[in-house]
C-alpha positions as CSV (number, residue, x, y, z in Angstrom):
1,X,53.1,-23.4,56.2
2,X,49.4,-24.7,56.6
3,X,46.8,-23.7,54.0
4,X,45.2,-21.4,56.4
5,X,48.4,-19.3,57.0
6,X,48.9,-16.3,54.6
7,X,51.8,-14.3,53.7
8,X,52.2,-10.7,54.7
9,X,52.1,-7.9,51.8
10,X,56.0,-7.8,52.7
11,X,56.8,-11.2,52.5
12,X,54.8,-11.5,49.0
13,X,56.8,-8.7,47.3
14,X,59.3,-9.7,44.9
15,X,62.8,-7.9,45.7
16,X,63.8,-5.4,43.1
17,X,67.1,-5.4,42.0
18,X,68.3,-2.0,40.4
19,X,70.3,-2.2,37.4
20,X,73.4,0.2,37.7
21,X,73.5,3.2,35.5
22,X,76.0,2.4,32.8
23,X,79.1,4.7,32.5
24,X,80.3,6.4,29.6
25,X,82.3,3.8,27.6
26,X,85.5,5.5,26.4
27,X,86.8,2.2,25.0
28,X,83.7,1.6,22.8
29,X,84.7,1.9,19.0
30,X,82.0,3.0,16.9
31,X,84.0,3.4,13.6
32,X,82.7,0.0,12.2
33,X,79.1,1.5,12.3
34,X,80.1,4.8,10.7
35,X,82.5,2.9,7.8
36,X,79.7,0.5,7.2
37,X,77.1,3.2,6.9
38,X,79.3,5.2,4.4
39,X,80.0,2.1,2.5
40,X,76.2,1.5,1.9
41,X,75.5,5.2,1.2
42,X,78.4,5.4,-1.4
43,X,77.0,2.4,-3.1
44,X,73.5,3.8,-3.3
45,X,74.8,7.2,-4.2
46,X,76.1,5.7,-7.6
47,X,72.5,5.9,-8.7
48,X,70.6,8.0,-6.3
49,X,71.0,11.9,-6.3
50,X,70.2,13.4,-3.0
51,X,68.1,12.1,-0.5
52,X,70.6,12.1,2.2
53,X,68.4,12.3,5.0
54,X,66.2,9.2,3.7
55,X,69.3,7.1,3.4
56,X,70.7,8.0,6.9
57,X,67.1,7.2,8.5
58,X,66.7,4.0,6.5
59,X,70.3,3.1,7.8
60,X,69.4,4.0,11.5
61,X,66.2,1.7,11.2
62,X,68.2,-1.2,9.8
63,X,71.0,-0.8,12.6
64,X,68.2,-0.7,15.1
65,X,65.8,-3.4,14.1
66,X,63.0,-1.0,13.0
67,X,60.9,-0.4,10.1
68,X,60.4,2.6,7.9
69,X,57.4,4.0,6.1
70,X,58.4,6.3,2.9
71,X,55.8,8.9,2.0
72,X,56.0,10.9,-1.1
73,X,54.5,11.7,-4.5
74,X,55.3,9.1,-7.2
75,X,58.6,9.4,-9.0
76,X,60.9,10.6,-6.2
77,X,62.7,7.1,-5.8
78,X,61.0,5.7,-2.8
79,X,60.7,2.2,-4.2
80,X,64.3,2.3,-6.2
81,X,65.9,3.3,-3.0
82,X,64.6,0.4,-0.9
83,X,65.8,-2.1,-3.8
84,X,69.1,-0.4,-4.1
85,X,69.4,-0.9,-0.3
86,X,68.7,-4.7,-0.5
87,X,71.2,-4.8,-3.2
88,X,74.0,-3.4,-0.8
89,X,73.2,-6.2,1.5
90,X,74.1,-9.9,1.6
91,X,70.5,-10.9,2.3
92,X,67.2,-12.1,0.7
93,X,65.0,-9.5,-0.6
94,X,61.3,-9.7,-1.6
95,X,58.7,-7.2,-2.8
96,X,54.8,-7.2,-2.2
97,X,52.8,-4.8,-4.2
98,X,49.6,-4.2,-2.1
99,X,46.5,-4.2,-4.0
100,X,42.8,-3.9,-3.0
101,X,42.3,-7.6,-3.9
102,X,45.4,-9.0,-1.9
103,X,44.6,-11.5,0.9
104,X,46.4,-11.9,4.3
105,X,47.6,-15.6,2.8
106,X,49.2,-13.8,-0.1
107,X,51.6,-12.0,2.5
108,X,52.1,-14.5,5.3
109,X,51.6,-17.9,3.4
110,X,49.0,-20.7,3.6
111,X,49.1,-24.4,4.3
112,X,49.0,-26.4,1.2
113,X,47.6,-30.0,1.2
114,X,50.2,-32.7,0.2
115,X,48.4,-35.5,-1.8
116,X,51.4,-38.0,-1.3
117,X,51.7,-37.3,2.6
118,X,47.9,-36.6,3.0
119,X,49.1,-33.7,5.3
120,X,49.1,-30.0,5.1
121,X,52.6,-28.3,4.4
122,X,53.2,-24.8,5.1
123,X,53.9,-22.7,2.2
124,X,55.8,-19.5,3.3
125,X,54.6,-16.0,1.7
126,X,56.9,-13.3,0.4
127,X,57.0,-11.8,3.9
128,X,59.5,-14.3,4.9
129,X,62.6,-12.6,3.8
130,X,65.2,-10.4,5.2
131,X,64.5,-6.9,3.5
132,X,60.8,-6.6,2.5
133,X,59.5,-3.9,0.3
134,X,55.9,-3.3,0.6
135,X,54.9,-1.1,-2.0
136,X,51.9,1.3,-1.8
137,X,50.8,-0.1,1.5
138,X,47.6,1.8,1.8
139,X,46.2,0.0,-1.3
140,X,45.4,-3.2,0.6
141,X,42.3,-3.4,2.8
142,X,42.4,-3.5,6.5
143,X,42.5,-7.2,7.1
144,X,45.6,-7.5,4.7
145,X,47.3,-4.7,6.6
146,X,46.5,-6.5,9.8
147,X,48.5,-9.6,8.7
148,X,51.5,-7.3,9.4
149,X,50.9,-6.6,13.0
150,X,52.5,-9.7,14.4
151,X,55.4,-10.1,12.2
152,X,56.5,-6.3,12.4
153,X,56.5,-6.5,16.2
154,X,57.3,-9.9,17.1
155,X,59.2,-11.1,14.0
156,X,57.2,-14.2,13.7
157,X,54.0,-15.4,11.8
158,X,51.4,-17.7,13.5
159,X,49.4,-19.8,11.2
160,X,46.9,-22.5,12.2
161,X,48.5,-22.3,15.7
162,X,51.8,-22.7,14.5
163,X,54.5,-20.1,14.9
164,X,57.2,-19.5,12.4
165,X,60.2,-17.2,13.3
166,X,61.7,-14.8,10.9
167,X,65.2,-14.9,10.3
168,X,67.7,-11.8,11.3
169,X,67.8,-9.1,9.8
170,X,64.1,-8.6,9.3
171,X,63.5,-5.0,7.8
172,X,60.3,-3.8,6.3
173,X,60.1,-0.6,4.1
174,X,56.9,0.6,3.0
175,X,55.7,3.2,0.7
176,X,52.6,5.2,0.2
177,X,51.5,8.1,-2.0
178,X,49.7,11.0,0.1
179,X,48.1,12.7,-2.7
180,X,46.1,10.0,-4.4
181,X,43.4,8.7,-2.0
182,X,41.0,7.0,-4.1
183,X,40.8,3.3,-3.7
184,X,43.2,3.4,-0.6
185,X,42.8,2.3,3.2
186,X,44.3,4.7,5.8
187,X,46.7,2.8,7.9
188,X,45.4,2.5,11.5
189,X,47.2,3.8,14.4
190,X,48.4,0.4,15.4
191,X,50.0,-0.3,12.2
192,X,51.6,3.1,12.2
193,X,53.1,2.7,15.5
194,X,54.9,-0.3,14.5
195,X,57.0,1.9,12.1
196,X,60.3,3.3,13.6
197,X,60.1,6.2,11.3
198,X,57.8,7.9,8.8
199,X,59.9,9.7,6.3
200,X,58.3,12.3,4.4
201,X,60.0,13.0,1.0
202,X,60.0,16.0,-1.0
203,X,60.8,16.9,-4.7
204,X,64.6,17.4,-5.5
205,X,66.0,20.7,-5.9
206,X,66.9,22.3,-9.2
207,X,70.5,21.3,-9.0
208,X,69.6,17.6,-7.9
209,X,67.4,17.4,-10.6
210,X,70.0,18.7,-13.2
211,X,72.4,16.0,-11.8
212,X,69.7,13.3,-12.0
213,X,69.1,14.1,-16.0
214,X,72.8,14.1,-16.6
215,X,73.4,10.8,-14.6
216,X,70.9,9.1,-16.9
217,X,71.0,10.7,-20.1
218,X,72.7,7.6,-21.6
219,X,71.3,5.1,-19.4
220,X,67.5,4.5,-20.5
221,X,67.5,0.8,-19.6
222,X,68.8,1.2,-16.0
223,X,72.3,-0.4,-16.4
224,X,73.6,2.0,-13.8
225,X,71.7,0.3,-11.0
226,X,73.5,-3.0,-11.6
227,X,76.6,-1.5,-10.5
228,X,75.5,-1.4,-7.0
229,X,77.2,-4.4,-5.0
230,X,76.7,-5.9,-1.5
231,X,78.9,-4.4,0.9
232,X,77.2,-5.7,4.2
233,X,76.4,-9.1,5.5
234,X,74.0,-10.1,8.3
235,X,76.8,-10.4,10.6
236,X,78.1,-6.9,9.9
237,X,74.6,-5.6,10.8
238,X,74.2,-7.6,13.9
239,X,77.7,-6.4,15.0
240,X,76.5,-2.5,14.2
241,X,73.4,-3.5,16.4
242,X,75.5,-4.6,19.4
243,X,77.8,-1.6,19.1
244,X,75.0,0.9,18.9
245,X,73.1,-0.9,22.1
246,X,76.4,0.1,24.2
247,X,76.3,3.9,22.9
248,X,76.1,6.0,26.1
249,X,73.2,8.2,26.7
250,X,73.3,10.2,30.1
251,X,70.5,10.3,32.4
252,X,69.4,14.0,31.8
253,X,68.9,13.0,28.0
254,X,66.7,10.1,28.8
255,X,64.5,12.7,30.8
256,X,64.7,14.9,27.8
257,X,63.2,12.3,25.6
258,X,60.5,11.3,28.2
259,X,59.6,15.1,28.5
260,X,59.1,15.6,24.8
261,X,57.0,12.5,24.6
262,X,55.0,13.3,27.6
263,X,54.2,16.7,26.0
264,X,52.5,15.1,23.1
265,X,49.8,13.6,25.4
266,X,49.2,16.8,27.3
267,X,49.6,19.2,24.3
268,X,46.1,21.2,23.6
269,X,46.7,21.1,19.8
270,X,46.9,17.1,19.6
271,X,44.1,14.7,20.1
272,X,46.3,11.7,20.1
273,X,49.7,11.7,21.9
274,X,53.0,9.2,21.6
275,X,53.2,5.9,23.2
276,X,56.0,4.7,25.2
277,X,57.2,2.8,22.2
278,X,58.1,6.1,20.8
279,X,60.2,7.0,23.6
280,X,62.2,3.8,23.1
281,X,62.3,4.6,19.4
282,X,63.8,8.1,20.0
283,X,66.5,6.5,22.4
284,X,67.3,3.8,20.0
285,X,67.6,6.0,16.8
286,X,69.4,8.7,18.6
287,X,72.0,6.1,19.7
288,X,72.4,5.1,16.0
289,X,72.7,8.8,14.8
290,X,75.6,9.1,17.2
291,X,77.4,6.1,16.3
292,X,77.0,6.8,12.6
293,X,78.4,10.0,13.1
294,X,81.6,8.7,15.0
295,X,80.5,9.5,18.8
296,X,79.9,6.9,21.3
297,X,77.8,9.2,23.2
298,X,74.4,10.9,22.5
299,X,73.7,14.5,22.2
300,X,70.6,16.6,22.5
301,X,70.9,17.3,18.6
302,X,70.9,13.5,17.7
303,X,67.5,13.5,19.8
304,X,66.3,16.6,18.0
305,X,67.3,15.1,14.6
306,X,65.3,12.0,14.9
307,X,62.2,13.5,17.0
308,X,60.2,14.4,13.9
309,X,60.5,11.1,11.8
310,X,59.7,9.2,15.0
311,X,56.8,11.0,16.3
312,X,55.1,12.6,13.2
313,X,53.0,9.4,12.3
314,X,52.3,8.7,16.1
315,X,50.2,12.0,16.9
316,X,47.0,13.3,15.6
317,X,46.1,16.8,15.4
318,X,42.7,18.0,17.0
319,X,40.0,18.7,14.4
320,X,40.2,22.5,15.5
321,X,43.9,22.8,14.7
322,X,43.5,20.8,11.4
323,X,40.8,23.1,10.3
324,X,43.0,26.2,11.2
325,X,45.6,24.6,8.8
326,X,48.1,23.5,11.4
327,X,50.5,20.9,10.5
328,X,51.8,18.2,12.7
329,X,55.2,19.5,11.9
330,X,54.6,22.9,13.2
331,X,53.2,21.5,16.5
332,X,56.1,19.0,17.1
333,X,58.7,21.5,16.4
334,X,56.9,23.7,18.9
335,X,57.0,21.0,21.6
336,X,60.8,20.3,20.8
337,X,61.4,24.0,21.2
338,X,59.9,24.6,24.4
339,X,61.5,21.7,26.2
340,X,64.5,22.7,28.1
341,X,67.8,21.2,26.4
342,X,70.0,19.6,29.1
343,X,73.4,20.9,29.4
């Protein structure tokens, strides 16, 4: 071919090979996922009373490689639950207390000059761990919050042109208080979108509060927390992720997920709809819920169960609806109810 010759559009087109639709795997054994999840919940249940949905969603995120934002008033065991979850795993754990004077280098690390070698050595920050608890994430300014963008999405940190990968598993649990806004910095949408779930926690019921008092009436120093033992290894978590990937989800349910997310973008009550990352998150989370329930296939109920924690932090109400007192939950529940459920 000479330099003057040109390929036709047909010749330039790269052939597309369609990946065949997977069939339902009747041989897929999801019991290891269910058993391991129950072991973790049993250990945490030695200390924590109630909050079953929070524990389930934390495990779903762990088993799908996602991250979780816990939002609730002080004193309802957000931080304690994250620390106990880390205790049930044979992994490294670090905690970062976000404050207004925290700098990005305090999170990801910084080069330090070595006098003997006359060179700079990278000193890793606390983000280099397997389970990372970020307490009061909205207490740090935007430049510090931005230091999490790359590591949460790409599982790596780039400093001075050098990229440092994170070890697996890598799981971020962040907390924030929705009531006290003085001295806080609202998380940008790009940051919120990197969380698989935003779990909104409420006060315990009267019966649960009574159980809490009875459980800790002779344990002022927190000795009970020390009874929580590691029950999962990184290999166990990787095995759960491999099994969950193979859980069957039929075409109609993929269309159902797409319809829910698409409706958030065209809904008159919402100023901002959910991204394609939300669709993928719904699919992954529903697969994990199915496996943790002992099923190797996804049902519409699995999708509906995770729809609010996946979507609630990815959409924004219109100013008119906000002024009228509407809540994100009301709008999202209405969207899910209107979409026809596949049979």
